[in-house]
N, C-alpha and C positions, 0 to 999 in steps of 0.2 A: 504494500500500500504506500507507494513512494510519494503520492500527492497529498497525503493526509498529515497535517500538523498535529502531532499527538503530545498533549501537555498534561495528561492525567497523572502521570507518575507511576502507573502500573504497566507491567510488561504485557504486550499484546500476545495472547496465547494462540488465538485462531483468527485468521484473516479471511475466512471463506464461509462465514455464517450467512445463509441466504433465507432461512425460514425459521419460524418458531411457533410452537403450539403448546399452550398451557405452561408446563415447566420444562419443556424439551426444546433445545436448539438443534438445527440441522445444517450441515454444510453441503456443498454441491456434489459431494461424492456419496451422499446418503448416510454419513455418520451422524449419530445423535449424541447429544451431551445434556446432562442434567444441569439446569441453571439453578444452582443452590442459593444464589443471591438475589433472584428475581430482578435481573438487570442491576440497577443501582437501588435496590429495595423499592422499586417502583411498580412492578407488575402485580398488584394486589389481588387481581382476579384472573391471572394467567395471561400469557402471551396470546395475541390474536383471539381474544374472547369474542365469540360470534355476536353476542348481543351488543357489546360495546362497538364493534366494528360496524354493525348495521346502523346503529344510532349515529355514529360518526359520518358514515356515508350519506345518510339521509340529510343530515344537517349541512354537510359540505355541498350538496346539490342545491341547497336553498340560499344560505349566506354563511360565510366563514368568518369574515372580518368586518368590523364596524369602525366608524371614526369616533371622534370626540363628541360630536353633536347629535348623534342618533344612536339608538340602542334597540336590541331585539328582545321580545318578551321571554325568550328562552333563558336569558341572563337572569331575569327576575325570578323565574321558576327555579333555576339552579341555586340562586342566592337563598331562597326560602329553604331549600334542602340543607344548605350549609348551616344556616341559623338553627334549623331543627336539630341536627346531629351535634352541634356544639352546645346546645342548650341556651343560646343567646337570643331567645325569642324577642321579637320587636326591634332587634338590632339591624345592622346593615352589613353586607358583604360585597366584596369585589373580587375579580379574577385577574391574575397576572399569568406569567409563563414559567416561573421557577420558584422553588422554595426560598432561594436566597433573596429574590425580590420581595417575597411575602414578608420575610423576617425584616428586611430593610425598611419596608413601609411601616410595619408595626412599630419599629423602633422610632422612626421619624414622627409617627403619630404620638407616641408616648412623650417625646421631647416637646412636641408642639403643645400638647395639652397641659403639661406641667411647667413649662418654661425652664426646666432643668436639663443639664447635660449628662450627669452621671447615670450609668445604668448598672444594675447588679445582676450577676449571674454566677453559676458554679465555675470553678477554675478548670473543669474538664469539659466545658461546653464547646461545641463547634461554632455555633452562632450563624454561620453561612460562609459561602465562598467569597464574600465581599471583603474578607480580611479584617473583621472587627477586632480580632485579637492583636492586630498590629497597631491599633490606636488605643493603647492601654490607658492613656490619660483620661479617657471618658468612661472607664469601666472600673467597677469594684468586683474582684474575683474572690469568691468564698471557697476555701479549701475544706469542703465538708468531709472528705475522707480522713483528714487529720483532726477532726472535731474543732475546727477553728471557731472561735467565739464570735457571736454577733454583736458583742458589746461595743466593739470599735467601729462598727459599720455606720456610716453617716446617713442614716435613713432620711433625715430631713433634706438632704441634697439629692436624693436619688429619684429619678423620673419614673423608673419602672424596674421590676424584677423580671428578667427574661429567663423563663424556666424551660429547660429541655428535659422532660421526664424520661428517665431510662437511657438517655443517650449521653455518652461521654467520649467523644472523639474516636468513634469506631467500636468502643466497647458498650456493654449494656449493664448499667448499674443504676438502680433506683435509689435516690436519697430517702432517708427515713421520713415517714409521713409527719412525725412530730416536728421535725426541722422545717419542713415546707410550710406547715401550719404557722409556726412561729414567725418565719420570714414574711408570710402573707399578712399576718396580723400587724407586724411592724410597718410593712409597706402601706397598708390601709390606714393605720393611725397617723401616718405622715402624708396622706393624700397622694400617694404614689399609685402606679398602675401595675397590674399583673398581666404579663404577656406570656403566653404559652407557645413555644416553638414546637409544633407537632409535625414538622416536615418528615422526620424519620419514624416517629412513634404513632402517628395518626393513621386513620383509615383501617382500624381493626388490628393493627400489628401487635398490640398487647392483649388482644382478646376483647377489648372494649373499643369504642370509637376512637378515643384519644387517651394518651398516657395520663393526662391530668385527671381523668375519670377515676383513677386509682387513689386520688388524694381528695381531701375535703377542702377544695378551693373552687372558686368561680372566677375565671379569667375575665379581664376587660377586653383583651384582644387575643385572637388565635391565628397563628400562621400555619397554613396547610400546604403540602406539596407532595411530591413523589407519588404515593399510592393513589392520590386523588385523580390522576390522569391515566393510571395503568400503562404508563409508557408514553402517553401523549403529554407534551409540555404544557401543563396548566397547574396553577397554584391559586390559593385564595387567602384572603384576609377577612376574618369575621370580627366585628366590633359589637360590644353590648349596646343596648339602647342608649344608656347614659353617655357612653364614649362617642357614639356616632353623633348624638345631638350636640356634643360639646365641641366638635370640630368646626373651626371657623372657615367656611368655604371661601371667604374673601381673601384670606391670607395664607391658607394652606392648600397647595396643589401638588399633584404627583403625576407626571407625564410618563406614559409608557405606550408605545405604539399598539400593543396588543392587549391593552387593558379592557376587560369585559368583552372579549371576542365571543361571538355566539358559538363558534365551534368548540372552543375550550370549555365554555360553560355547559354545552350539551354533553360533552364527554364526562365532565365531573358529575353532572346530574345522573347520567346513566350508571356510572361506577357506583355511586351511592345507592341507587335503586337496586342494583344487582347484589351488592353486599347485604343490604337490608332484606331483600326478598329471599335470599338464600339462607337467612338466619345465621350469618357468620359472626354476629356480635353477641357476646355474653351479656346476660341481664345483670 
């Protein structure tokens, strides 16, 4: 593959994958391989899922992309589904193309609403491919594995707690519920926000819709990606009713060419419908 610029950092093991079905990849010689990572943890309902492909095809034949000044009803329908599964009824949602964009927008909203720059997260969080760990001046990192105390945490200066449940830079480690409850209470008492980054742990990957469902917290903002599109590049940001109403639309804008595209929204809506109808989420 001499024409491909490969920057992932992983060795390319196979250069001839031409087809995929459920959990199996196929090359041109007919060899099959078990995809034990679901792509990049994205194919939540299996490669080439017939129901999703059919929904995508129907929507693509109608309208795929919209501009800034008009919108398709399918986006509102998918937003309703997002708000339903996140439990943020009466809130608002929008669609982007990657989990990193969703996290970025969530963080920007948090800073906009609080007027603060500092963000709190666990020291083993990934945060997104936008390199937030490189800008350490705006972050407070909690070393929860070494029982770091919260007493020195400047909660009065923190805009939001960005919580990645179960995800720690490639490993899977869930912080103790008591710790998360304590952090959430401190954040709330100082008028900060709770942002849940569910890009890797959302869409049923932990047995429930989202990783934060395993904790006694209600987020203000949820960032969703990967499994939401089952391989199609779509992500979402869901905001609670209070959060959405607090955004000043005169001063806060976020431009992205594929924001609220009908095709991405359609795919997300169908993926949620399939997971729900197949009973894949634990009660």
